C-alpha distance (Angstrom), angle and dihedral (degrees) to the residues before:
residue distance angle dihedral
M1 . . .
V2 3.82 . .
L3 3.78 89.4 .
R4 3.87 90.3 54.1
V5 3.80 90.2 57.9
F6 3.76 92.7 49.1
L7 3.84 92.8 47.1
L8 3.84 93.1 45.7
S9 3.84 92.0 49.0
L10 3.62 94.9 44.5
C11 3.81 95.9 48.3
V12 3.79 89.8 54.5
V13 3.82 93.3 48.7
A14 3.73 95.2 41.6
G15 3.73 92.7 52.4
L16 3.83 89.2 56.2
L17 3.76 98.0 46.8
P18 3.89 126.3 71.7
V19 3.76 115.3 -105.6
A20 3.79 94.5 -138.8
G21 3.80 124.5 80.4
R22 3.83 115.6 5.0
G23 3.74 94.1 -21.3
A24 3.90 93.7 121.6
E25 3.78 93.1 45.0
D26 3.80 93.1 46.4
A27 3.84 90.4 49.6
A28 3.84 90.4 51.8
E29 3.81 92.3 44.6
A30 3.88 90.8 51.1
L31 3.73 91.9 50.5
A32 3.83 91.2 47.8
R33 3.82 90.5 49.7
R34 3.79 91.4 50.9
L35 3.80 93.1 50.4
L36 3.84 100.7 35.3
G37 3.73 106.2 25.9
E38 3.82 112.6 -159.1
R39 3.75 91.4 -5.6
A40 3.81 86.9 73.4
D41 3.81 87.2 80.8
S42 3.80 86.8 76.8
I43 3.74 93.6 64.2
V44 3.84 127.8 73.6
F45 3.81 123.0 -163.9
R46 3.79 123.8 -154.4
R47 3.69 130.8 177.9
V48 3.74 117.8 -129.7
A49 3.82 133.0 179.2
P50 3.72 121.0 -85.0
L51 3.88 120.5 -107.0
P52 3.79 119.8 -94.8
G53 3.81 108.1 -70.0
G54 3.78 92.8 31.2
R55 3.76 94.8 -81.6
D56 3.79 116.4 161.6
V57 3.76 121.2 -116.7
F58 3.79 141.3 174.3
R59 3.76 131.9 -164.0
L60 3.80 129.2 -162.2
A61 3.82 125.4 -162.2
T62 3.79 139.8 155.4
R63 3.76 111.0 -117.0
P64 3.79 123.0 -139.3
D65 3.84 90.0 -104.0
G66 3.93 87.5 57.7
R67 3.84 96.7 -109.4
L68 3.77 119.1 127.8
Q69 3.80 116.2 -114.1
V70 3.71 119.5 -151.3
D71 3.80 115.8 -166.5
G72 3.82 122.2 -169.6
N73 3.66 140.7 158.1
S74 3.81 91.1 -126.8
S75 3.72 141.3 12.8
L76 3.82 87.4 -100.9
S77 3.94 91.1 53.9
M78 3.90 88.4 49.3
A79 3.84 90.8 50.4
V80 3.79 91.0 50.3
G81 3.75 89.8 47.4
L82 3.85 91.2 53.0
N83 3.75 90.5 48.0
H84 3.83 91.1 51.3
Y85 3.81 90.7 51.2
L86 3.82 93.6 47.9
K87 3.83 91.5 46.3
Y88 3.81 102.3 43.6
Y89 3.83 103.2 26.5
C90 3.83 105.2 27.5
H91 3.82 92.2 33.3
T92 3.81 92.2 -138.1
S93 3.74 136.3 115.4
V94 3.75 141.8 -152.6
S95 3.80 114.6 -113.7
W96 3.71 129.1 -150.1
E97 3.72 88.0 -127.6
A98 3.77 108.7 87.3
A99 3.93 91.1 -152.1
D100 3.79 89.5 62.5
P101 3.78 106.6 90.5
V102 3.86 123.9 -147.5
E103 3.78 102.7 -107.4
L104 3.85 109.8 -145.8
P105 3.79 130.0 -173.4
A106 3.79 115.5 -103.0
A107 3.79 90.1 -105.8
L108 3.83 119.4 29.9
P109 3.76 105.9 -116.5
A110 3.84 117.9 -108.1
L111 3.70 118.5 -130.3
E112 3.82 115.7 -123.7
R113 3.80 91.7 -147.5
P114 3.86 136.2 7.2
V115 3.93 114.9 -85.5
Q116 3.78 122.7 -148.2
V117 3.75 123.6 -170.7
K118 3.86 123.1 -172.8
A119 3.83 124.5 -158.4
R120 3.71 107.1 -104.7
T121 3.80 93.8 -139.0
P122 3.75 131.5 29.8
N123 3.80 93.9 -131.4
R124 3.80 122.8 44.4
F125 3.77 136.8 172.1
F126 3.86 142.1 -173.5
L127 3.75 115.4 -117.1
N128 3.81 108.9 -142.1
Y129 3.91 96.2 -137.0
C130 3.84 92.9 -168.0
T131 3.80 91.6 54.8
F132 3.71 93.1 43.8
G133 3.86 94.1 45.5
Y134 3.85 99.6 41.6
T135 3.86 108.5 22.9
M136 3.84 107.4 30.9
P137 3.85 95.2 66.7
W138 3.80 89.5 61.0
């Protein structure tokens, strides 16, 4: 469910920003700023090349200055990387309800070693459950 919020938010933002230049990084930074407020200053986003075959990837690492670095080949990959960090290292989630804050630990956890996650498949899609559940039978 958390991933759906990230994907939906990022698709909207990514569609409004130019692809060239820092577009992907700016989109990911804007997403982090909306979710984390001032704490987003502790996160750096960087665009990297996709894996061979065009497969998406993200990497997480703690920089020497203590900030989290999220590398991804697209703004979507960076958003999924941020979600992974929030879920597995900060033990928090992003709710569908706007009134539910993202609760972070006092200090963002440092990673002992870099983490890299590759997309399992080259092509992915989002299943609209409401459409599938309510409209498809008819």
